C-alpha positions as CSV (number, residue, x, y, z in Angstrom):
1,M,3.2,-7.6,-23.4
2,D,-0.1,-7.4,-21.3
3,K,-3.1,-6.0,-22.7
4,R,-4.6,-6.1,-19.1
5,P,-5.7,-3.1,-16.9
6,I,-4.5,-1.3,-14.3
7,G,-6.6,-1.3,-10.7
8,V,-5.9,1.3,-8.9
9,F,-8.0,1.7,-5.3
10,D,-7.9,3.9,-2.4
11,S,-10.6,5.5,0.2
12,G,-12.4,8.1,-1.6
13,L,-11.2,10.4,-4.9
14,G,-7.7,11.0,-3.8
15,G,-6.1,8.1,-5.7
16,L,-7.5,10.0,-8.6
17,T,-3.9,12.1,-8.1
18,A,-1.7,8.7,-9.1
19,V,-4.7,8.3,-12.0
20,R,-3.5,10.9,-13.4
21,Q,-0.2,10.3,-13.2
22,L,-0.7,7.0,-14.9
23,M,-2.5,8.8,-17.3
24,D,0.5,10.9,-18.3
25,Q,3.3,8.2,-17.7
26,L,1.4,5.3,-19.7
27,P,-1.0,7.0,-21.7
28,G,-1.6,3.7,-23.7
29,E,-2.5,1.6,-20.6
30,D,-6.3,0.7,-19.5
31,I,-7.2,2.1,-15.7
32,I,-9.7,0.7,-13.3
33,Y,-10.3,3.4,-10.0
34,F,-12.1,2.0,-7.3
35,G,-13.0,4.6,-4.7
36,D,-14.4,3.4,-1.6
37,T,-16.7,6.2,-0.9
38,S,-19.1,4.6,1.1
39,R,-16.5,4.0,3.9
40,V,-14.0,7.2,3.9
41,P,-11.4,8.1,5.2
42,Y,-9.4,5.2,6.1
43,G,-7.6,7.1,8.5
44,G,-9.4,6.5,11.8
45,R,-10.0,2.9,11.3
46,S,-7.8,0.1,12.8
47,Q,-5.2,-2.0,11.3
48,E,-7.3,-4.8,11.3
49,T,-10.2,-3.4,9.8
50,V,-8.3,-1.7,7.4
51,L,-6.7,-4.9,6.1
52,K,-10.4,-5.9,5.6
53,Y,-11.4,-3.2,3.2
54,T,-7.5,-3.5,1.6
55,R,-8.9,-7.2,0.4
56,Q,-12.5,-6.0,-0.3
57,D,-10.9,-3.4,-2.7
58,I,-8.9,-5.9,-4.2
59,N,-10.7,-8.6,-5.0
60,F,-13.9,-6.2,-6.1
61,L,-10.4,-4.7,-9.1
62,L,-9.5,-8.9,-9.8
63,Q,-13.3,-9.3,-11.5
64,F,-11.4,-7.1,-14.3
65,D,-8.4,-9.4,-15.0
66,I,-6.2,-6.6,-13.9
67,K,-2.4,-6.8,-14.1
68,A,-1.5,-5.2,-11.4
69,I,-2.4,-2.9,-8.8
70,V,-1.9,0.8,-7.3
71,I,-2.2,1.2,-3.5
72,A,-3.1,4.4,-3.9
73,C,-4.2,4.8,0.0
74,N,-1.5,5.7,2.1
75,T,-3.2,4.4,5.0
76,A,-3.9,1.5,4.0
77,D,-0.2,0.5,2.5
78,T,0.7,1.5,6.2
79,A,-1.9,-1.0,7.3
80,A,-2.0,-4.0,4.8
81,G,0.0,-3.2,2.1
82,A,3.0,-5.6,3.1
83,Q,0.4,-8.4,4.5
84,V,-1.3,-8.2,0.7
85,Q,1.7,-8.2,-1.8
86,R,2.2,-11.8,0.0
87,E,-1.6,-12.6,-0.4
88,Y,-2.5,-11.5,-3.9
89,D,0.0,-12.9,-6.8
90,L,0.5,-10.2,-8.9
91,P,2.4,-6.6,-9.0
92,I,1.0,-4.6,-6.2
93,C,2.8,-0.5,-6.0
94,G,1.6,1.7,-2.5
95,A,2.6,4.8,-2.6
96,I,4.9,4.4,0.5
97,R,8.3,3.1,-0.3
98,P,9.0,5.3,-3.6
99,T,7.6,8.4,-1.8
100,A,10.1,8.0,1.5
101,K,12.7,6.9,-1.1
102,K,11.8,10.4,-3.3
103,A,12.3,11.9,-0.1
104,A,15.3,10.4,1.7
105,M,17.2,11.5,-2.0
106,V,16.0,14.9,-2.4
107,T,16.4,16.4,0.9
108,K,19.6,19.0,1.5
109,N,19.4,19.6,4.8
110,N,18.5,16.1,6.1
111,R,15.2,17.7,7.6
112,I,11.4,16.1,6.3
113,G,8.7,16.3,7.8
114,V,5.5,14.2,6.6
115,I,1.6,14.6,6.7
116,G,-0.9,12.5,6.6
117,T,-3.9,10.9,8.0
118,N,-4.2,9.8,12.0
119,A,-3.3,6.5,10.6
120,T,-0.2,6.7,8.3
121,I,1.5,9.1,11.0
122,R,1.1,6.8,13.9
123,G,2.3,4.2,11.9
124,R,5.3,5.7,10.5
125,A,6.1,4.1,8.2
126,Y,7.4,6.9,6.4
127,D,10.0,7.3,9.2
128,G,11.5,3.7,9.2
129,I,12.2,3.3,5.1
130,I,13.5,6.5,5.2
131,R,16.5,6.1,8.1
132,E,16.8,3.1,6.1
133,I,17.8,4.8,2.7
134,N,19.0,8.0,4.7
135,P,20.4,7.3,8.1
136,R,21.5,11.1,8.4
137,A,18.2,12.2,8.1
138,Q,15.6,13.8,10.6
139,V,11.8,13.1,10.3
140,R,8.8,14.8,11.8
141,S,5.0,13.8,10.8
142,I,2.4,15.9,12.1
143,A,-1.0,14.1,11.2
144,C,-3.8,16.6,9.5
145,P,-7.2,15.3,9.8
146,L,-9.5,18.7,8.3
147,L,-6.9,18.5,5.1
148,V,-9.4,15.7,3.3
149,P,-12.2,16.8,4.0
150,L,-11.9,20.0,2.8
151,V,-10.2,18.8,-0.5
152,E,-13.5,17.2,-0.8
153,N,-15.4,20.5,-0.5
154,F,-13.5,21.7,-3.3
155,R,-11.8,24.0,-0.8
156,T,-8.4,24.3,-2.1
157,R,-7.6,27.6,-3.5
158,P,-5.3,29.9,-2.8
159,G,-6.2,32.6,-0.6
160,D,-9.5,30.9,1.0
161,L,-8.9,32.3,4.4
162,V,-10.0,28.8,5.8
163,V,-7.3,26.4,4.4
164,E,-4.8,29.0,4.8
165,Q,-5.2,28.7,8.1
166,V,-5.5,25.1,8.6
167,V,-2.7,24.6,6.4
168,R,-0.6,27.4,8.6
169,E,-1.9,25.7,11.8
170,Y,-0.5,22.0,11.0
171,L,2.9,23.1,9.2
172,Q,3.8,25.9,11.4
173,P,6.1,23.6,13.3
174,L,7.2,22.1,10.1
175,K,8.4,25.5,8.9
176,D,10.3,26.5,12.2
177,W,11.7,23.3,12.4
178,G,13.4,24.1,8.8
179,C,12.6,20.7,6.9
180,D,13.4,21.3,3.2
181,T,11.4,18.2,2.2
182,L,7.7,17.7,2.7
183,V,6.1,14.6,2.3
184,L,2.7,15.0,0.6
185,G,1.7,11.6,2.8
186,C,-2.2,11.1,1.1
187,T,-3.4,11.3,-2.0
188,H,-5.7,14.6,-1.1
189,Y,-3.4,16.6,-1.2
190,P,-1.3,17.2,-3.7
191,L,-4.7,19.3,-4.7
192,L,-3.8,21.4,-1.7
193,G,-0.1,21.8,-3.5
194,D,-0.1,25.9,-4.4
195,V,-1.5,26.8,-0.2
196,I,1.1,24.1,1.0
197,G,3.7,25.4,-1.5
198,A,3.1,29.2,-0.8
199,F,3.3,28.9,3.0
200,M,6.3,26.6,2.9
201,G,8.1,28.9,1.0
202,P,9.9,27.8,-2.9
203,E,12.9,26.4,-1.2
204,V,11.2,23.4,0.4
205,T,10.2,20.4,-1.9
206,L,6.8,18.7,-2.2
207,V,6.8,15.3,-2.5
208,N,4.2,13.5,-4.1
209,S,2.9,10.1,-3.1
210,G,0.2,9.7,-5.6
211,K,3.1,10.5,-8.2
212,E,5.8,8.7,-6.5
213,A,3.4,5.4,-6.6
214,A,2.1,6.0,-10.7
215,C,6.0,6.1,-11.1
216,Q,7.0,3.1,-9.6
217,L,4.8,1.0,-10.9
218,A,5.3,2.9,-14.4
219,E,8.9,0.8,-13.8
220,T,7.9,-2.3,-12.1
221,L,5.7,-2.6,-15.9
222,K,8.3,-2.4,-18.2
223,R,11.6,-4.8,-16.5
224,A,8.5,-7.7,-16.4
225,D,7.8,-6.7,-20.2
226,M,4.3,-5.9,-18.6
227,L,2.6,-2.7,-21.0
228,S,0.6,-2.7,-23.2
229,G,2.4,-2.1,-26.0
230,A,-0.1,1.2,-26.7
231,T,1.1,4.7,-26.8
232,S,-1.9,6.3,-26.7
233,G,-5.6,5.3,-25.9
234,G,-5.9,3.9,-22.9
235,T,-9.7,3.8,-22.0
236,Y,-10.6,4.7,-18.2
237,K,-13.8,2.9,-16.1
238,Y,-14.4,4.4,-12.6
239,Y,-16.4,2.8,-9.6
240,V,-17.6,3.9,-5.9
241,S,-18.9,2.6,-3.1
242,D,-21.8,5.1,-2.3
243,T,-23.3,7.6,-4.6
244,T,-22.5,8.1,-7.5
245,E,-24.2,12.2,-7.9
246,G,-21.7,14.5,-8.1
247,F,-18.5,12.2,-8.8
248,S,-17.4,14.0,-12.3
249,Q,-17.0,17.2,-10.9
250,M,-14.7,16.2,-7.8
251,A,-13.0,13.7,-10.4
252,S,-12.3,16.1,-12.9
253,A,-10.8,18.3,-10.3
254,F,-8.4,15.4,-9.1
255,L,-7.9,14.2,-12.5
256,E,-7.0,18.5,-14.2
257,K,-9.6,17.5,-16.8
258,P,-13.0,16.6,-17.4
259,V,-14.8,13.2,-16.7
260,E,-16.9,12.0,-19.6
261,E,-17.0,8.2,-18.5
262,L,-20.5,6.7,-16.8
263,V,-19.3,5.9,-12.8
264,G,-20.7,2.3,-11.1
265,K,-22.0,1.9,-7.7
266,I,-20.7,-1.8,-6.3
267,D,-21.3,-3.3,-3.5
268,I,-17.9,-3.3,-1.7
269,E,-19.2,-5.3,1.4
270,R,-20.0,-8.3,-1.7
271,Y,-16.5,-9.0,-1.8
């Protein structure tokens, strides 16, 4: 048993969708979440800059004697995941490999769409892993840079003409192509799941990267006998690098439950 907390980080608050999955799957685990809200989004940054930010995010979380980390940011995982897994001596689970594996396994017609930030799509990390697992798969990837700002401004509901139009413009090529599986390659996108699902249709399976990252971490901790042993009572702490104003409202949307814990603000450049 290992009672130390789990660390989770993202460039903003989208990674809270992964925290939500961890709360459901591992309700006895303590979780420390860091959202790098002063430097969001990572999607338009260079690989060198994202690697620097990722190291700083991990170094901050290490102050809490964590036992494992979830990189709940597809951009950070694409640009820096493999590198930091070699550099740090603890389990680090990214979102991309488990999500790509799930997509490769559930597709029936071998046509898989991937949507994400500019950096995630530019890195083409999903493409290679999907084809490694399923050589027959065809992959088409589309960057959707407007979706994160829409989510962070609470424009996520079906019937919102703005978000429905943006989703339609981005996803029409994938729908016309006939993909039967769509990777939500950003942890913000599950909040748009109803809008995206309604547009793509019930025959298209949506694969949630936050959920798959949480599943991967849970499996890793179980295999290594690193779970706390508790089945309930996990505690949660939240930190950001910019203003804490409005955090509870936004976090409650991502977690789908009220957030009552205080949130701390830190200077991430110190790390």
